[in-house]
Phi, psi and omega in degrees: 000145181299321180299325177287319180297326179272353179066038181293126182257156174303151183109208186260124175244128177263139178242126183231175175104213181223189168065032172126025181301313184295320177295323177297317177302312181299314183298312179295319180299316181293323177295306186293329182291351174295334183229346188225169173271135187224136175240133174253132181202190182215161168251001179239253178213134174217159171281147174300152174280119190297334183250015179239129180306138185235128179256129182250006177210163179296323180296318180293321179294320178300319181289312186292326184290349178289335183223011178234126178280334181236121182223158163243160182210149177170167178258147179300133177259107184303140175075016182245008179074028177104005179288159177251148169256196184299152176299160185281359179239159184297150178299325180299323178291317179298323179294336176280330183277331185235147177295320180229134173238116182253122192239122170281116194251008170196173178246161180223009179052035178063023174268149184286333178230162181201162167244153186258128174291167182304330181273003180241163341287165180262082184270123179300137179303334182273359180297135180260357174196157179232124177257125177256130179254131174239133178268120180297342177296345179281338182291139180087001179247153177299145180307318184294341177263327189267334190256140166279133189060060186299325180297314179292318179302313180297319181296317179296328181274352185067038185230180174256156180297339178275350180290154180278138176290122178237168174304322180296318180292315179297318179296322178300319179291314180301317181289323179296322182276319178049059187252346193242163172260322180226146183243133176236121177264107180270172177065027177274088192253342185233168176298324178296319176300318181297320178295321178297317179295322177298321176297318179296316180299321180296324180288333180274347179057041179191163181290142171227164176252136179227166178155199182227115176296326180294321182268345183069033182238133185219152176209147174277141183233124181256000000 
């Protein structure tokens, strides 16, 4: 199971980066909800999950958690077309109510890679781990096309916005920010993607998890 491969622990887990954070939340939530109570939420803004019950108030959450193992929660964000912001109660309280709380802690404007502005990510103080998602679809593309906050991404990498995203450039950004406990490379769909991920793993000198959330296939890469 993906939750085991990523070592997801009970309590609050923050998910940051690009390339599939929301899909990762859904996948982990559905796995863990087979045996535990799970809440999906955000500290920024996300759309509700259309097929998962969503609580928009403390009263609604209190009612729904009595008979639903998997829920999402958040308050309506005006002017966002239906997106939710953070739930109306503290994360520490949510961690007492649910076995697992999975939190999307930044946005990426649907770009596969990103750099974080000073106000990002919004990681709850009670979070016991941070998972960073990188989309392999960003490799081989110019920084200005692949990255959210491309100017900052290029500066952290010591590159130009016109430069191509490579494993070396992505690793430079990851090391400069040093924000995560575990790294997941999503969108690893081809043999070429796998070779690129192996190059990245070698530069990090440690194991990472790679795979495709769309295909449900994952592998550890040393």
